[in-house]
GUDO-996635 format. One record per residue (C-alpha): residue number from 1; residue in three letters; x negated, y negated, z negated. Coordinates in Angstrom, 3 decimals. Example, Ala and Ser with C-alpha at 12.3 -4.5 7.8 and 13.67 -1.06 7.14 Angstrom:
(1; "ALA"; (-12.300; 4.500; -7.800)),
(2; "SER"; (-13.670; 1.060; -7.140)),
//
This chain:
(1; "MET"; (123.899; -175.638; -45.023)),
(2; "ALA"; (123.989; -174.298; -48.561)),
(3; "ALA"; (122.983; -171.381; -50.736)),
(4; "ILE"; (124.538; -168.019; -49.925)),
(5; "TRP"; (124.940; -164.887; -52.038)),
(6; "ALA"; (125.335; -161.511; -50.349)),
(7; "GLY"; (126.434; -158.304; -52.035)),
(8; "ILE"; (125.901; -154.837; -50.570)),
(9; "ASP"; (127.962; -151.868; -51.717)),
(10; "ALA"; (125.556; -149.156; -50.621)),
(11; "GLY"; (126.475; -145.714; -49.344)),
(12; "LYS"; (124.782; -142.748; -47.738)),
(13; "THR"; (125.985; -143.350; -44.181)),
(14; "HIS"; (127.471; -146.846; -44.313)),
(15; "HIS"; (127.199; -150.013; -46.430)),
(16; "HIS"; (129.652; -152.854; -46.881)),
(17; "CYS"; (128.308; -156.392; -47.142)),
(18; "VAL"; (130.150; -159.482; -48.337)),
(19; "ALA"; (128.580; -162.962; -48.244)),
(20; "ILE"; (130.009; -165.822; -50.300)),
(21; "GLU"; (129.269; -169.494; -50.769)),
(22; "GLU"; (128.944; -171.409; -54.053)),
(23; "SER"; (132.714; -171.746; -54.492)),
(24; "GLY"; (133.147; -167.978; -54.132)),
(25; "ARG"; (134.793; -168.168; -50.695)),
(26; "ARG"; (133.971; -165.246; -48.436)),
(27; "LEU"; (132.011; -166.160; -45.340)),
(28; "LEU"; (131.391; -162.641; -44.073)),
(29; "SER"; (132.711; -159.158; -44.794)),
(30; "ARG"; (131.331; -156.314; -42.715)),
(31; "ARG"; (130.861; -152.559; -42.772)),
(32; "VAL"; (127.532; -151.539; -41.271)),
(33; "ALA"; (125.896; -148.211; -40.565)),
(34; "ASN"; (122.829; -147.226; -42.555)),
(35; "ASP"; (120.747; -147.748; -39.437)),
(36; "GLU"; (117.945; -150.221; -38.783)),
(37; "PRO"; (119.382; -152.071; -35.728)),
(38; "GLU"; (122.718; -152.722; -37.469)),
(39; "LEU"; (121.026; -153.774; -40.703)),
(40; "LEU"; (118.757; -156.188; -38.840)),
(41; "GLU"; (121.783; -157.662; -37.069)),
(42; "LEU"; (123.522; -158.082; -40.427)),
(43; "LEU"; (120.447; -159.809; -41.856)),
(44; "THR"; (120.353; -162.235; -38.923)),
(45; "ASP"; (124.047; -163.080; -39.270)),
(46; "VAL"; (123.865; -163.653; -43.026)),
(47; "LEU"; (120.746; -165.820; -42.744)),
(48; "ALA"; (122.597; -167.968; -40.211)),
(49; "LEU"; (125.207; -168.832; -42.850)),
(50; "GLY"; (122.943; -170.841; -45.159)),
(51; "ASP"; (119.519; -172.174; -46.017)),
(52; "GLU"; (118.826; -169.673; -48.798)),
(53; "VAL"; (120.286; -166.201; -49.320)),
(54; "THR"; (120.138; -164.118; -52.493)),
(55; "TRP"; (121.029; -160.457; -52.159)),
(56; "GLY"; (122.497; -157.967; -54.613)),
(57; "ILE"; (122.823; -154.202; -54.248)),
(58; "ASP"; (124.169; -151.380; -56.419)),
(59; "LEU"; (121.512; -148.776; -55.603)),
(60; "ALA"; (117.757; -149.058; -56.021)),
(61; "ASP"; (116.731; -146.080; -53.870)),
(62; "GLY"; (118.227; -143.123; -52.027)),
(63; "GLY"; (120.737; -144.227; -49.414)),
(64; "ALA"; (119.880; -147.879; -50.017)),
(65; "ALA"; (116.144; -147.460; -49.421)),
(66; "LEU"; (116.240; -148.548; -45.772)),
(67; "ALA"; (118.347; -151.650; -46.470)),
(68; "ILE"; (116.128; -152.658; -49.388)),
(69; "GLY"; (112.979; -152.080; -47.343)),
(70; "ILE"; (114.232; -154.270; -44.512)),
(71; "LEU"; (115.219; -157.079; -46.867)),
(72; "LEU"; (111.915; -157.004; -48.760)),
(73; "ASN"; (109.939; -156.883; -45.510)),
(74; "HIS"; (111.694; -160.123; -44.523)),
(75; "ASP"; (110.853; -161.779; -47.855)),
(76; "GLN"; (114.448; -161.742; -49.073)),
(77; "PRO"; (115.139; -161.843; -52.851)),
(78; "VAL"; (117.033; -158.673; -53.799)),
(79; "HIS"; (118.566; -157.946; -57.207)),
(80; "TYR"; (119.834; -154.627; -58.530)),
(81; "ILE"; (123.133; -154.360; -60.398)),
(82; "SER"; (124.224; -150.990; -61.742)),
(83; "GLY"; (127.451; -149.246; -60.821)),
(84; "ARG"; (128.538; -149.352; -64.472)),
(85; "ALA"; (128.078; -153.113; -64.576)),
(86; "ILE"; (130.143; -153.487; -61.404)),
(87; "HIS"; (132.898; -151.290; -62.825)),
(88; "ARG"; (133.086; -153.330; -66.012)),
(89; "ALA"; (132.938; -156.625; -64.164)),
(90; "SER"; (135.766; -155.542; -61.849)),
(91; "GLU"; (138.201; -155.659; -64.775)),
(92; "SER"; (137.876; -159.448; -64.870)),
(93; "TYR"; (138.752; -159.838; -61.185)),
(94; "ARG"; (142.264; -159.948; -59.797)),
(95; "GLY"; (143.885; -156.697; -58.726)),
(96; "GLU"; (143.389; -153.082; -59.783)),
(97; "GLY"; (142.535; -151.708; -56.367)),
(98; "LYS"; (139.042; -150.499; -55.550)),
(99; "THR"; (137.525; -150.829; -52.086)),
(100; "ASP"; (134.004; -151.112; -50.742)),
(101; "ALA"; (134.736; -154.694; -49.695)),
(102; "LYS"; (135.911; -155.618; -53.199)),
(103; "ASP"; (132.863; -154.007; -54.806)),
(104; "ALA"; (130.551; -155.848; -52.407)),
(105; "ALA"; (132.304; -159.141; -53.221)),
(106; "ILE"; (131.922; -158.464; -56.967)),
(107; "ILE"; (128.206; -157.745; -56.453)),
(108; "ALA"; (127.764; -161.014; -54.563)),
(109; "ASP"; (129.644; -162.984; -57.224)),
(110; "GLN"; (127.706; -161.363; -60.072)),
(111; "VAL"; (124.428; -162.239; -58.380)),
(112; "ARG"; (125.717; -165.797; -58.024)),
(113; "ILE"; (126.560; -166.278; -61.712)),
(114; "ARG"; (124.064; -164.052; -63.524)),
(115; "ARG"; (120.401; -164.810; -64.195)),
(116; "ASP"; (119.393; -161.552; -65.912)),
(117; "LEU"; (119.573; -159.094; -63.028)),
(118; "HIS"; (116.586; -156.915; -62.232)),
(119; "PRO"; (114.680; -158.104; -59.117)),
(120; "LEU"; (113.554; -155.424; -56.699)),
(121; "ARG"; (110.026; -155.620; -55.352)),
(122; "ALA"; (108.009; -153.765; -52.774)),
(123; "GLY"; (106.608; -150.711; -54.512)),
(124; "ASP"; (102.980; -149.762; -54.922)),
(125; "GLU"; (102.163; -146.895; -52.524)),
(126; "THR"; (100.643; -144.839; -55.336)),
(127; "VAL"; (103.673; -145.393; -57.569)),
(128; "THR"; (106.011; -144.435; -54.724)),
(129; "ASP"; (104.101; -141.190; -54.225)),
(130; "LEU"; (104.234; -140.494; -57.958)),
(131; "LYS"; (108.011; -141.023; -57.968)),
(132; "ILE"; (108.357; -138.414; -55.239)),
(133; "LEU"; (105.954; -135.936; -56.847)),
(134; "THR"; (107.266; -136.259; -60.410)),
(135; "GLY"; (110.861; -136.076; -59.141)),
(136; "ARG"; (110.051; -132.834; -57.356)),
(137; "ARG"; (108.350; -131.519; -60.474)),
(138; "MET"; (111.435; -132.234; -62.568)),
(139; "ASP"; (113.529; -130.258; -60.077)),
(140; "LEU"; (111.123; -127.309; -60.189)),
(141; "VAL"; (110.993; -127.311; -63.991)),
(142; "ALA"; (114.805; -127.379; -64.131)),
(143; "ASP"; (114.945; -124.469; -61.656)),
(144; "ARG"; (112.417; -122.561; -63.753)),
(145; "THR"; (114.408; -123.127; -66.941)),
(146; "ARG"; (117.597; -121.855; -65.306)),
(147; "THR"; (115.811; -118.809; -63.894)),
(148; "VAL"; (114.220; -117.972; -67.253)),
(149; "ASN"; (117.641; -118.198; -68.899)),
(150; "ARG"; (119.105; -115.832; -66.298)),
(151; "LEU"; (116.177; -113.482; -66.826)),
(152; "ARG"; (116.751; -113.477; -70.587)),
(153; "ALA"; (120.460; -112.789; -70.115)),
(154; "GLN"; (119.836; -109.858; -67.751)),
(155; "LEU"; (117.125; -108.327; -69.924)),
(156; "THR"; (119.237; -108.684; -73.071)),
(157; "GLY"; (121.986; -106.669; -71.364)),
(158; "VAL"; (119.827; -103.542; -71.063)),
(159; "PHE"; (116.802; -104.000; -73.328)),
(160; "PRO"; (117.458; -106.605; -76.087)),
(161; "GLY"; (114.479; -105.512; -78.185)),
(162; "LEU"; (112.023; -106.350; -75.401)),
(163; "GLU"; (113.696; -109.709; -74.732)),
(164; "ARG"; (113.222; -110.663; -78.391)),
(165; "ALA"; (109.589; -109.537; -78.393)),
(166; "LEU"; (108.413; -111.338; -75.249)),
(167; "ASP"; (107.773; -114.987; -74.517)),
(168; "LEU"; (109.118; -115.163; -70.984)),
(169; "THR"; (107.457; -118.506; -70.285)),
(170; "ASN"; (104.019; -116.836; -70.239)),
(171; "THR"; (102.450; -115.069; -67.280)),
(172; "GLY"; (101.622; -111.831; -69.120)),
(173; "PRO"; (105.193; -110.854; -70.087)),
(174; "LEU"; (106.449; -111.878; -66.643)),
(175; "THR"; (103.837; -109.665; -64.995)),
(176; "LEU"; (104.936; -106.806; -67.234)),
(177; "LEU"; (108.558; -107.226; -66.144)),
(178; "THR"; (107.627; -107.097; -62.464)),
(179; "GLY"; (106.542; -103.492; -63.066)),
(180; "TYR"; (108.545; -102.113; -65.985)),
(181; "GLN"; (111.940; -103.196; -67.272)),
(182; "THR"; (113.515; -100.234; -69.122)),
(183; "PRO"; (112.715; -98.454; -72.411)),
(184; "ALA"; (112.400; -95.063; -70.711)),
(185; "ALA"; (109.884; -96.312; -68.144)),
(186; "LEU"; (107.688; -97.880; -70.845)),
(187; "ARG"; (107.796; -94.758; -73.030)),
(188; "ARG"; (106.781; -92.546; -70.107)),
(189; "LEU"; (103.839; -94.803; -69.290)),
(190; "GLY"; (102.556; -95.171; -72.854)),
(191; "THR"; (100.415; -97.854; -74.459)),
(192; "LYS"; (97.057; -96.813; -73.004)),
(193; "ARG"; (98.116; -96.629; -69.358)),
(194; "LEU"; (100.215; -99.814; -69.680)),
(195; "THR"; (97.168; -101.629; -71.052)),
(196; "THR"; (95.120; -100.498; -68.053)),
(197; "TRP"; (97.908; -101.537; -65.668)),
(198; "LEU"; (98.060; -105.016; -67.202)),
(199; "ARG"; (94.285; -105.449; -67.232)),
(200; "ASN"; (94.127; -104.564; -63.543)),
(201; "ARG"; (96.415; -107.566; -62.998)),
(202; "SER"; (94.206; -109.881; -65.074)),
(203; "VAL"; (96.700; -110.248; -67.937)),
(204; "ARG"; (95.215; -111.759; -71.088)),
(205; "GLY"; (95.781; -109.884; -74.318)),
(206; "ALA"; (96.809; -106.802; -72.360)),
(207; "ASP"; (96.359; -104.407; -75.292)),
(208; "GLN"; (98.545; -106.433; -77.672)),
(209; "LEU"; (101.236; -106.979; -75.031)),
(210; "ALA"; (101.300; -103.273; -74.148)),
(211; "GLU"; (101.564; -102.288; -77.794)),
(212; "THR"; (104.445; -104.725; -78.336)),
(213; "ALA"; (106.353; -103.490; -75.281)),
(214; "VAL"; (105.983; -99.789; -76.021)),
(215; "GLU"; (106.913; -100.362; -79.680)),
(216; "ALA"; (110.142; -102.046; -78.509)),
(217; "ALA"; (110.804; -99.112; -76.161)),
(218; "GLU"; (110.390; -96.615; -79.005)),
(219; "ARG"; (113.209; -98.354; -80.884)),
(220; "GLN"; (115.735; -97.923; -78.052)),
(221; "HIS"; (116.565; -94.495; -76.621)),
(222; "THR"; (120.019; -95.405; -75.321)),
(223; "SER"; (120.420; -96.000; -71.601)),
(224; "LEU"; (123.054; -98.679; -71.001)),
(225; "PRO"; (125.480; -98.917; -68.035)),
(226; "GLY"; (124.075; -100.753; -65.039)),
(227; "GLU"; (120.504; -100.327; -66.279)),
(228; "LYS"; (119.050; -99.409; -62.890)),
(229; "LEU"; (120.566; -102.367; -61.027)),
(230; "THR"; (119.815; -104.759; -63.859)),
(231; "ALA"; (116.182; -103.621; -63.861)),
(232; "GLN"; (115.956; -104.621; -60.202)),
(233; "MET"; (117.436; -108.016; -61.051)),
(234; "VAL"; (114.920; -108.475; -63.877)),
(235; "HIS"; (112.089; -107.614; -61.476)),
(236; "THR"; (113.319; -110.200; -58.943)),
(237; "LEU"; (113.878; -112.927; -61.522)),
(238; "ALA"; (110.458; -112.377; -63.108)),
(239; "LYS"; (108.825; -112.828; -59.690)),
(240; "GLU"; (110.849; -115.995; -59.122)),
(241; "VAL"; (109.678; -117.480; -62.410)),
(242; "MET"; (106.056; -116.662; -61.557)),
(243; "THR"; (106.468; -118.315; -58.155)),
(244; "LEU"; (107.952; -121.420; -59.787)),
(245; "ASN"; (105.081; -121.486; -62.286)),
(246; "GLN"; (102.616; -121.475; -59.413)),
(247; "GLN"; (104.487; -124.255; -57.595)),
(248; "VAL"; (104.539; -126.416; -60.724)),
(249; "ALA"; (100.816; -125.836; -61.272)),
(250; "GLU"; (100.027; -126.839; -57.682)),
(251; "LEU"; (102.217; -129.918; -57.998)),
(252; "ASP"; (100.455; -130.888; -61.227)),
(253; "LYS"; (97.165; -130.967; -59.328)),
(254; "LEU"; (98.671; -133.250; -56.684)),
(255; "ILE"; (100.107; -135.538; -59.353)),
(256; "GLU"; (96.780; -135.786; -61.151)),
(257; "ALA"; (94.885; -136.535; -57.940)),
(258; "ARG"; (97.354; -139.279; -56.966)),
(259; "PHE"; (97.581; -140.688; -60.499)),
(260; "ARG"; (93.796; -141.069; -60.677)),
(261; "ASP"; (93.988; -143.472; -57.732)),
(262; "HIS"; (96.060; -145.946; -59.747)),
(263; "ARG"; (94.314; -148.866; -61.416)),
(264; "HIS"; (96.023; -148.166; -64.763)),
(265; "PHE"; (95.030; -144.480; -64.973)),
(266; "ASP"; (92.340; -144.906; -67.640)),
(267; "VAL"; (94.444; -147.336; -69.690)),
(268; "ILE"; (97.573; -145.170; -69.760)),
(269; "THR"; (95.841; -141.852; -70.420)),
(270; "SER"; (93.799; -143.391; -73.252)),
(271; "MET"; (97.001; -143.637; -75.327)),
(272; "PRO"; (97.341; -140.629; -77.667)),
(273; "GLY"; (100.166; -138.421; -76.423)),
(274; "LEU"; (100.210; -139.823; -72.869)),
(275; "GLY"; (98.502; -137.278; -70.666)),
(276; "ILE"; (98.482; -136.792; -66.918)),
(277; "ILE"; (102.107; -135.788; -66.381)),
(278; "LEU"; (103.753; -138.126; -68.889)),
(279; "GLY"; (101.508; -140.976; -67.751)),
(280; "ALA"; (102.477; -140.398; -64.125)),
(281; "GLU"; (106.153; -140.295; -65.099)),
(282; "PHE"; (105.723; -143.574; -66.994)),
(283; "LEU"; (104.443; -145.215; -63.812)),
(284; "ALA"; (107.211; -143.644; -61.752)),
(285; "ALA"; (109.893; -144.922; -64.146)),
(286; "THR"; (108.528; -148.459; -64.602)),
(287; "GLY"; (106.812; -149.129; -61.272)),
(288; "GLY"; (103.596; -149.946; -63.103)),
(289; "ASP"; (104.182; -153.712; -62.974)),
(290; "MET"; (104.850; -154.948; -66.499)),
(291; "ALA"; (105.484; -158.477; -65.235)),
(292; "VAL"; (108.869; -157.269; -63.977)),
(293; "PHE"; (110.037; -156.773; -67.562)),
(294; "GLY"; (108.555; -159.991; -68.925)),
(295; "THR"; (108.194; -158.837; -72.534)),
(296; "PRO"; (107.603; -155.559; -74.385)),
(297; "ASP"; (111.068; -155.966; -75.924)),
(298; "ARG"; (112.670; -155.698; -72.496)),
(299; "LEU"; (110.534; -152.675; -71.646)),
(300; "ALA"; (111.587; -151.021; -74.920)),
(301; "GLY"; (115.227; -151.803; -74.157)),
(302; "PHE"; (114.864; -150.403; -70.634)),
(303; "GLY"; (113.371; -147.254; -72.158)),
(304; "GLY"; (116.138; -146.836; -74.738)),
(305; "VAL"; (113.905; -147.020; -77.816)),
(306; "ALA"; (115.005; -150.452; -79.068)),
(307; "PRO"; (118.138; -150.615; -81.253)),
(308; "VAL"; (120.749; -153.238; -80.421)),
(309; "PRO"; (122.923; -155.142; -82.939)),
(310; "ARG"; (126.582; -154.262; -83.359)),
(311; "ASP"; (127.819; -157.026; -85.639)),
(312; "SER"; (131.393; -158.160; -86.019)),
(313; "GLY"; (133.017; -160.458; -88.543)),
(314; "LYS"; (131.576; -159.860; -91.981)),
(315; "ILE"; (129.496; -156.920; -90.754)),
(316; "SER"; (125.931; -157.918; -89.932)),
(317; "GLY"; (122.660; -156.098; -89.571)),
(318; "ASN"; (124.438; -153.119; -88.005)),
(319; "LEU"; (122.169; -151.521; -85.391)),
(320; "ARG"; (122.903; -148.756; -82.907)),
(321; "ARG"; (121.174; -147.033; -80.019)),
(322; "THR"; (121.585; -148.725; -76.676)),
(323; "GLN"; (123.780; -146.965; -74.131)),
(324; "ARG"; (122.273; -148.542; -71.019)),
(325; "TYR"; (118.727; -147.402; -70.479)),
(326; "ASN"; (116.505; -145.374; -68.196)),
(327; "ARG"; (116.744; -141.814; -69.494)),
(328; "ARG"; (113.641; -140.714; -67.655)),
(329; "LEU"; (111.562; -143.409; -69.350)),
(330; "GLN"; (113.101; -142.673; -72.730)),
(331; "ARG"; (112.082; -139.015; -72.415)),
(332; "VAL"; (108.513; -140.100; -71.614)),
(333; "LEU"; (108.328; -142.495; -74.570)),
(334; "TYR"; (109.951; -140.062; -77.012)),
(335; "THR"; (107.934; -137.012; -75.925)),
(336; "SER"; (104.622; -138.887; -75.951)),
(337; "ALA"; (105.415; -140.161; -79.462)),
(338; "LEU"; (106.027; -136.570; -80.583)),
(339; "TYR"; (102.692; -135.447; -79.142)),
(340; "SER"; (100.892; -138.389; -80.734)),
(341; "ILE"; (102.074; -137.342; -84.212)),
(342; "ARG"; (100.002; -134.173; -83.844)),
(343; "ARG"; (97.007; -135.830; -82.209)),
(344; "SER"; (96.706; -139.231; -83.886)),
(345; "ASP"; (96.289; -139.810; -87.624)),
(346; "GLU"; (97.640; -143.337; -87.196)),
(347; "SER"; (100.843; -142.063; -85.579)),
(348; "ARG"; (101.198; -139.382; -88.242)),
(349; "ARG"; (100.950; -141.961; -91.021)),
(350; "PHE"; (103.537; -144.198; -89.367)),
(351; "TYR"; (105.898; -141.247; -88.899)),
(352; "ASP"; (105.461; -140.086; -92.498)),
(353; "ARG"; (106.126; -143.608; -93.758)),
(354; "LYS"; (109.383; -143.814; -91.827)),
(355; "ARG"; (110.439; -140.410; -93.131)),
(356; "ALA"; (109.672; -141.537; -96.663)),
(357; "GLU"; (111.949; -144.531; -96.068)),
(358; "GLY"; (114.820; -142.112; -95.531)),
(359; "LYS"; (114.924; -142.000; -91.737)),
(360; "ARG"; (115.793; -138.774; -89.987)),
(361; "HIS"; (113.254; -137.072; -87.729)),
(362; "THR"; (114.708; -138.487; -84.509)),
(363; "GLN"; (114.930; -141.998; -85.986)),
(364; "ALA"; (111.316; -141.860; -87.150)),
(365; "VAL"; (110.085; -140.687; -83.724)),
(366; "LEU"; (112.080; -143.422; -81.971)),
(367; "ALA"; (110.615; -146.022; -84.343)),
(368; "LEU"; (107.140; -144.747; -83.487)),
(369; "ALA"; (107.945; -144.820; -79.767)),
(370; "ARG"; (109.105; -148.435; -80.112)),
(371; "ARG"; (105.837; -149.430; -81.796)),
(372; "ARG"; (103.816; -147.623; -79.139)),
(373; "VAL"; (105.554; -149.665; -76.425)),
(374; "ASN"; (104.007; -152.820; -77.922)),
(375; "VAL"; (100.575; -151.214; -77.960)),
(376; "LEU"; (100.822; -149.884; -74.403)),
(377; "TRP"; (102.127; -153.234; -73.197)),
(378; "ALA"; (99.135; -155.058; -74.686)),
(379; "LEU"; (96.708; -152.536; -73.203)),
(380; "LEU"; (98.192; -152.897; -69.711)),
(381; "ARG"; (98.265; -156.680; -70.043)),
(382; "ASP"; (94.597; -156.862; -71.071)),
(383; "GLY"; (93.419; -154.002; -68.863)),
(384; "ARG"; (91.631; -152.201; -71.695)),
(385; "CYS"; (91.773; -148.662; -73.050)),
(386; "TYR"; (93.191; -147.650; -76.407)),
(387; "GLU"; (90.859; -147.851; -79.392)),
(388; "LEU"; (91.617; -146.897; -82.970)),
(389; "THR"; (90.140; -150.209; -84.118)),
(390; "PRO"; (91.201; -153.156; -81.894)),
(391; "PRO"; (88.437; -155.494; -80.646)),
(392; "THR"; (89.831; -158.407; -82.708)),
(393; "ALA"; (89.420; -156.371; -85.878)),
(394; "LEU"; (85.857; -155.495; -84.958)),
(395; "ALA"; (85.054; -159.163; -84.328)),
(396; "ALA"; (86.451; -160.151; -87.705)),
//
C-alpha cells in the first residue's frame, strides 16, 4: 500500500473524483452525487486504495461544503486549489479537451507535486456565523445601492433640483419622498406645514430639510411627462431603501453580538480603523487562525496589499500589484487603513510621508495597509490590544 492523492472537481449537484498513485496512474475515476451516502461510499473506496490519502478540491464552500465537511470529520487532509490555477495548469497537460474527469485528475496531480496549497480546516463556529452574516450584509448593501441609484434616476427625470439637493442615503430625505415627490405638491404644502409633517415622523433637522425642498420646488414650475407615474415609483423606491436600511441595521446588531463572542474581538477592534463590521469581515475572510498563513507576508499577499516582483532580464526592482488575492480581505484592509488616517496620528504621519515620497493616494493607502498587517499580526499572535507605545518601548 502506498500514498494516494485524490482530486475532486466540485459541482452543485455532482462531483467528479479521480485518485492517482505516486506515478500518476489513475486508480479511480468516479462521478458522485452531492449527497452524504454517496460521498461516504467514495471516501471508503478511496481509503481502501492506500495507506495515506491527500485530497484536493477546487471549491472551499458552497456546493463543496458537504464534501469538505465529511472529509474533515474523518480527519482527512484537504487542500484548496483555485479554478484559475487549475486552468493554467491544464495547459501543461496533454490534450486541449476539458472534462470534469480531466480537471479532477489535474487537481489530484497538483496536490501530489505542490507543497504550497492552502489546507482547509474545520471552521470556528463563530467565524462560520460571521461569514454568513457579513455575506448577507454585503448582499443587502449592494441591493440598497442599486435601489438608491434607481431612485436617483427616477427623481432626476421629473424633479432634478430636488435630487441634487437631497442626500438619499439619509432617513430624512427618504421620509420626505414617501410623502411628496413633485414640485407642485411641495409648493402647495409650503415650508411650515412640511416642517410639521416631517417632525410628526421624527425626522431630524425637519425645518432645514423642509426649507431645502420647498426652495427646490420654487425653482421648477414645469410639469414633465410621466410625472404622476414617476412620483409613485419614487414613493415605492424610497420605502424600499428605508426597509433595506432597517434590515442592515438589524443585521449589524446580530453581527456585533456574534463578533463579541470571539476571543479576538478586543484585539481586532483595538486597531484604529477596524470597527465592528470591518473586524467581523476580517475574521470572515481569514478564518481568524493566523497559523494558517504562517507569516504576515503571506497574509498581506492573500489580502492583495503586498506588491510582487516583475523582473525580467536587465529589469530588476520592478513591482506590481498581485492579481491573485482575496478581494473581500483587500477591501477590509484598504478601507480600515483609510479610516485610520483620520483617527490615528501615527497613520496620518505614515500616509503623509508616503505622499511626500511621490506616491499616489492609492499607493500610499496600500502601503499603510501593508504596514498595518504586520501590526495586526503581532497583536493576534501575542493576544494583546493595540497601544500607541508598544510594551517593549515602555520597558526600554
